[in-house]
VMD Tcl script that draws the C-alpha trace (Angstrom):
set ca {
  {5.04 -10.87 -20.94}
  {6.30 -8.30 -18.41}
  {4.79 -4.87 -18.99}
  {5.15 -1.89 -16.65}
  {1.82 -0.51 -17.88}
  {-0.02 -3.74 -17.13}
  {1.71 -4.00 -13.77}
  {0.65 -0.46 -12.86}
  {-2.99 -1.34 -13.54}
  {-2.82 -4.56 -11.55}
  {-1.05 -2.86 -8.63}
  {-3.66 -0.10 -8.50}
  {-6.53 -2.59 -8.47}
  {-4.75 -4.62 -5.77}
  {-4.05 -1.56 -3.62}
  {-7.67 -0.43 -3.76}
  {-9.02 -3.42 -1.84}
  {-6.04 -3.98 0.45}
  {-7.46 -1.94 3.33}
  {-11.16 -1.85 2.44}
  {-13.61 -4.12 0.63}
  {-15.20 -2.00 -2.13}
  {-13.97 -2.97 -5.58}
  {-12.54 -0.29 -7.84}
  {-14.61 1.20 -10.65}
  {-13.17 2.14 -14.06}
  {-13.64 5.84 -13.26}
  {-11.74 5.43 -9.98}
  {-9.04 3.51 -11.82}
  {-8.74 6.31 -14.38}
  {-8.46 8.88 -11.57}
  {-5.83 6.87 -9.69}
  {-3.71 6.40 -12.81}
  {-4.27 9.90 -14.18}
  {-5.54 8.55 -17.49}
  {-8.54 9.20 -19.72}
  {-11.53 6.93 -19.00}
  {-11.53 5.72 -22.60}
  {-7.90 4.57 -22.28}
  {-8.69 2.72 -19.06}
  {-11.74 1.04 -20.59}
  {-9.62 -0.21 -23.47}
  {-6.88 -1.54 -21.18}
  {-9.36 -3.22 -18.82}
  {-10.82 -5.06 -21.81}
  {-7.32 -6.21 -22.77}
  {-6.60 -7.34 -19.20}
  {-9.87 -9.26 -19.13}
  {-8.98 -10.94 -22.45}
  {-5.66 -12.01 -20.88}
  {-7.47 -13.48 -17.90}
  {-5.96 -10.99 -15.42}
  {-9.17 -9.22 -14.36}
  {-12.91 -9.83 -14.30}
  {-15.17 -7.03 -15.42}
  {-18.60 -6.38 -16.87}
  {-19.60 -3.15 -18.66}
  {-20.11 -0.24 -16.24}
  {-19.30 -2.51 -13.31}
  {-16.31 -2.65 -10.94}
  {-13.03 -4.36 -11.80}
  {-11.59 -7.30 -9.85}
  {-8.36 -9.23 -10.16}
  {-8.58 -12.83 -11.29}
  {-6.47 -15.43 -9.52}
  {-3.75 -14.97 -12.15}
  {-4.01 -11.19 -11.84}
  {-3.79 -11.38 -8.05}
  {-0.61 -13.45 -8.24}
  {1.01 -11.11 -10.74}
  {0.03 -8.03 -8.73}
  {1.33 -9.59 -5.52}
  {4.65 -10.38 -7.21}
  {5.28 -6.80 -8.35}
  {4.09 -5.38 -5.02}
  {6.46 -7.77 -3.26}
  {9.29 -6.29 -5.33}
  {8.24 -2.73 -4.60}
  {7.90 -3.18 -0.86}
  {11.08 -5.19 -0.43}
  {12.98 -2.48 -2.29}
  {11.44 0.24 -0.08}
  {12.45 -1.71 3.03}
  {15.95 -2.25 1.64}
  {16.41 1.45 0.89}
  {15.33 2.46 4.39}
  {17.36 -0.16 6.25}
  {20.51 -0.28 4.15}
  {20.80 3.17 2.62}
  {19.27 5.48 5.19}
  {16.35 6.67 3.10}
  {13.43 8.23 5.00}
  {10.04 6.56 4.60}
  {8.74 9.53 2.57}
  {11.60 9.21 0.03}
  {11.44 5.59 -1.09}
  {8.27 5.28 -3.18}
  {9.54 6.88 -6.41}
  {12.89 5.05 -6.20}
  {11.09 1.72 -5.78}
  {8.81 2.50 -8.73}
  {11.91 2.59 -10.95}
  {13.86 -0.29 -9.39}
  {10.97 -2.76 -9.21}
  {11.17 -3.21 -12.99}
  {14.96 -3.33 -13.12}
  {16.26 -5.85 -10.60}
  {16.51 -9.57 -11.25}
  {14.70 -12.29 -9.32}
  {18.08 -13.42 -7.99}
  {18.86 -9.99 -6.56}
  {15.35 -9.72 -5.09}
  {15.80 -13.05 -3.32}
  {19.15 -11.87 -1.99}
  {17.58 -8.65 -0.67}
  {14.79 -10.61 1.00}
  {17.28 -12.97 2.66}
  {19.58 -10.15 3.79}
  {16.68 -8.28 5.38}
  {15.55 -11.37 7.30}
  {12.46 -11.91 5.13}
  {10.43 -8.97 6.49}
  {6.64 -9.20 6.50}
  {5.95 -5.45 6.38}
  {7.46 -2.45 4.60}
  {8.37 0.85 6.35}
  {4.79 2.14 5.97}
  {3.26 -1.00 7.51}
  {2.03 -2.50 4.24}
  {2.27 -6.29 4.10}
  {4.98 -7.74 1.87}
  {3.59 -10.74 -0.03}
  {5.74 -13.86 0.25}
  {7.08 -15.62 -2.83}
  {3.75 -17.46 -3.20}
  {1.75 -14.22 -3.02}
  {0.43 -14.78 0.50}
  {0.15 -11.95 3.03}
  {-0.72 -11.72 6.71}
  {-2.79 -8.87 8.12}
  {-4.38 -8.58 11.51}
  {-7.82 -6.97 12.01}
  {-7.62 -3.21 11.53}
  {-9.60 0.01 11.77}
  {-9.08 3.31 9.98}
  {-8.26 6.17 12.35}
  {-11.23 8.19 11.12}
  {-13.56 5.27 11.95}
  {-12.07 4.43 15.36}
  {-14.11 5.53 18.40}
  {-12.68 7.87 21.00}
  {-10.80 5.84 23.60}
  {-9.82 3.08 21.19}
  {-6.37 1.72 22.00}
  {-4.38 0.15 19.20}
  {-1.04 -0.12 17.49}
  {-0.34 1.88 14.36}
  {-0.38 -0.76 11.62}
  {-0.01 1.37 8.55}
  {0.43 4.95 7.33}
  {-0.43 5.53 3.67}
  {2.55 6.55 1.56}
  {0.49 8.65 -0.87}
  {1.36 12.01 0.72}
  {5.03 12.61 1.61}
  {4.09 15.75 3.58}
  {1.74 13.71 5.75}
  {4.40 11.07 6.32}
  {6.81 13.76 7.49}
  {4.18 15.26 9.79}
  {3.37 11.88 11.32}
  {7.06 11.15 11.85}
  {7.62 14.57 13.42}
  {4.79 13.89 15.87}
  {6.56 10.81 17.20}
  {3.96 8.41 15.82}
  {5.39 5.43 13.94}
  {4.32 2.03 12.70}
  {4.15 -0.21 15.77}
  {3.45 2.64 18.20}
  {0.56 2.04 20.63}
  {-1.80 5.01 20.80}
  {-5.18 5.98 22.23}
  {-7.65 7.70 19.90}
  {-8.84 11.14 21.05}
  {-10.65 11.99 17.82}
  {-10.20 11.57 14.05}
  {-7.01 13.66 14.00}
  {-5.73 13.44 17.57}
  {-3.99 10.65 19.44}
  {-2.66 10.18 22.94}
  {0.91 8.94 22.95}
  {2.84 8.41 26.20}
  {0.43 10.64 28.16}
  {0.79 13.48 25.62}
  {-1.83 14.46 23.06}
  {-0.61 14.54 19.47}
  {-2.56 16.44 16.83}
  {-2.09 15.14 13.29}
  {-3.10 16.79 10.00}
  {-6.75 16.24 9.12}
  {-5.71 13.94 6.25}
  {-4.46 11.40 8.81}
  {-8.06 10.33 9.47}
  {-8.05 8.56 6.09}
  {-4.39 7.59 6.03}
  {-3.59 5.91 9.36}
  {-4.72 2.39 10.27}
  {-4.75 0.94 13.79}
  {-5.10 -2.57 15.15}
  {-8.80 -3.27 15.75}
}
mol new
graphics top color blue
foreach p $ca { graphics top sphere $p radius 0.5 }
foreach p [lrange $ca 0 end-1] q [lrange $ca 1 end] { graphics top cylinder $p $q radius 0.2 }
display resetview
């Protein structure tokens, strides 16, 4: 049955391995969700009993095939709504996350399909995150985190994490956007159109480039 609490767990687990390979631990899951470790342990056990995650005591948590499909479905809703709000209602990319968190549980499948069709079935949201298709499939090209890219690396900005609205505003103010081609100077500096752009230090762990 639909459950916002279950969906929040599945989304968080899904997000954790979207742009890196290490599986999430229960303590990391508790930190991400702002919950007590004991509460998370109890819920993970329930999710495992429902066949949505795989987990062994004190080990990391992974989505099962059924959990992956359910997570992809709710993430598809969230990211389509974010894209819709930016394109149709003039929201800035740092304003859409909280609105989408509410609407993703409220709109019908029919309305979601209409939004997807109206937007031309986009593959990426305003932050560069892949939008799963109706079957849960996504397409991502090889990527590298800004902080791990060597000086001189040339790539397109694929994604900017939406965790920190202040960082999103700073990146936007710098002229850097998803799809922009840049040259890496160092972990917080980029060359854009022959000008050097200095980003906040947090950008090193929040901006992804094409590999």
